[in-house]
C-alpha positions in Angstrom: 137.1 -41.0 78.9 138.3 -42.4 82.2 135.7 -43.0 84.9 136.5 -41.0 88.0 133.8 -42.2 90.3 134.8 -44.4 93.3 131.4 -46.2 93.4 129.2 -47.6 90.7 126.0 -45.6 90.1 122.7 -47.2 89.6 120.0 -45.5 87.6 116.7 -45.2 89.5 113.5 -45.7 87.5 111.1 -43.7 89.7 110.5 -46.2 92.5 112.6 -44.3 95.1 111.4 -41.0 96.5 112.9 -38.7 99.2 112.8 -35.4 101.0 115.5 -33.0 101.8 115.4 -30.8 104.9 112.8 -28.4 103.5 110.5 -31.3 103.0 110.1 -31.0 99.2 109.8 -34.1 97.1 112.7 -35.2 95.1 113.0 -37.5 92.1 116.1 -39.7 92.4 118.0 -40.0 89.1 120.8 -42.2 90.3 122.5 -43.3 93.5 125.7 -44.9 94.7 127.5 -45.6 98.0 129.2 -42.2 97.5 126.3 -40.0 96.5 123.0 -39.3 94.9 121.7 -37.2 92.0 118.1 -36.0 92.1 115.6 -33.5 90.6 113.8 -30.9 92.7 112.1 -27.5 92.3 114.3 -26.0 95.0 117.8 -24.8 94.2 120.4 -25.9 96.8 123.7 -24.1 97.0 126.8 -26.0 96.2 128.8 -26.6 99.5 125.6 -26.6 101.6 124.8 -29.5 103.9 121.6 -31.4 103.3 119.7 -34.2 105.0 118.0 -36.8 102.8 115.4 -39.4 103.7 114.9 -42.1 101.1 111.7 -44.1 101.0 110.7 -47.1 98.9 107.0 -47.9 98.6 106.1 -45.4 101.5 108.0 -47.6 104.0 110.2 -46.3 106.8 112.9 -44.1 105.4 116.7 -44.4 105.2 118.3 -41.2 106.4 121.6 -39.8 105.0 123.5 -36.5 105.2 125.7 -35.0 102.6 127.1 -32.0 100.8 125.7 -30.5 97.6 128.5 -30.6 95.0 126.5 -29.5 92.0 123.2 -27.6 91.3 122.1 -27.1 87.7 118.9 -25.7 86.3 117.7 -28.5 84.1 114.5 -26.9 82.7 111.4 -24.9 83.6 108.0 -26.4 83.6 104.6 -24.8 83.4 102.4 -25.5 86.4 98.9 -23.9 86.2 99.7 -20.3 85.2 103.2 -20.3 86.5 106.6 -21.6 85.5 108.6 -23.5 88.0 112.3 -24.4 87.8 113.6 -28.0 87.9 117.1 -28.4 89.3 119.4 -31.4 89.1 121.2 -31.7 92.4 124.3 -33.8 93.0 125.1 -34.7 96.7 128.2 -36.4 98.1 127.2 -38.4 101.1 128.9 -37.8 104.4 131.0 -40.8 105.5 128.8 -43.8 106.2 129.3 -46.3 109.0 129.4 -50.0 108.2 125.7 -50.5 109.0 124.6 -47.6 106.8 126.9 -48.8 103.9 125.3 -52.3 104.1 121.7 -50.9 104.2 122.4 -48.5 101.3 124.1 -51.3 99.3 121.0 -53.5 99.7 118.8 -50.7 98.3 121.2 -50.1 95.4 121.4 -53.9 94.7 117.6 -53.9 94.4 117.7 -51.2 91.7 120.6 -52.9 90.0 118.6 -56.1 89.6 115.5 -54.3 88.4 117.6 -52.4 85.7 119.4 -55.5 84.4 
């Protein structure tokens, strides 16, 4: 199968957290200069704009905007006496300026080194 992605994706091993505009926690699955894939309990509609703030070790966040390109129900999980959905959300980043690209590349490089 031919790889269609323009940017190399790096798998994230739980060290990177973030919020989208509704301030719910997300668990980042993988990230590249072109986009991000994460898990969340909230469904986001494909085509909707979102604002993401990534934090590493509770330090100051890196802020990005993008468009949801995919939202898939991954599973449901029991929490207390209730079942909550868990969605896998794929977001394509809005165009990044040079400074944002460099900052995001540094973050991605850190994860790439940890995963090698």
